[in-house]
Structure formats: structure tokens, C-alpha cells
N, C-alpha and C positions, 0 to 999 in steps of 0.2 A: 570702767570697766577694767579688771586688772589683766596684765599683758600674762598668756601663757607660753610656755615655751615646749615643745615638741621635738623627740628626736626619733628616727628610724633607722634601722639597719637594713644596709643592701648588701648583696653579696659582692666580694671585691671584682669578681668577673665583668661585672656589668660596667665597671669605670675602666677595667682594662681593654674592652672591647671598643668603647666610646675612644680612649685614647688611641688605641691603633687606627680606629677608622679617621680621627683626626690627621694621624699622621701620615696615612696615605693619601689624604686628600692635599696635604701639604707638600708631599712630596710630587705628587701630579702636576699639581701647580706652579711650584718653583723648581723643579727638578731638571726641567730642560734647560736654563739659563747656564751659561758657559761660566766658569770660575772668573775668566777675564771680565766678563759683564758684570758680573756680582762684586768684584772686587772694586771697579769703577763707581759701581752703585754707593757701595759700600765708603769710599773714600769721599764722594760728592755729598753723604750723609752727615759725615764726621766735620767736614768743612761748614757744611750749612748750620748744624749745630753750634760750632765754635763761634761763628759768626753771631749767630741768636743770643748765646750767653755771654759774649765779648764784653767786659765792663761792670758784670753782676757780680762776681766774685770779690 
């Protein structure tokens, strides 16, 4: 059976709405963290990442 490709066109506003919804959800979930907490978390993740890839380069 041959492969058939199809394409559809959607209004660009549909994509904007979904993006706005996702952004709103992310802001509600992560927006209440303090900058200090986020900075500490980011630094811990960078340190862990360095440990994981150490010696692979």
C-alpha cells in the first residue's frame, strides 16, 4: 500500500489560542516560586548535569 500524505490548513488564531492557554497554565504553575528558589534549583540542575556528562567530552 503506497503512503499518502495530506495537508490541512488551520486558522492561525487556533495556534495562538493554544499557546496563550499553555503560557497561562505554566505561569500559574511556576509563577509563585521566588527568584531565589528558582536560582538555587537551576544551579543544582547545572551541577547535576555537569556530573552526568563529566568525562564524556
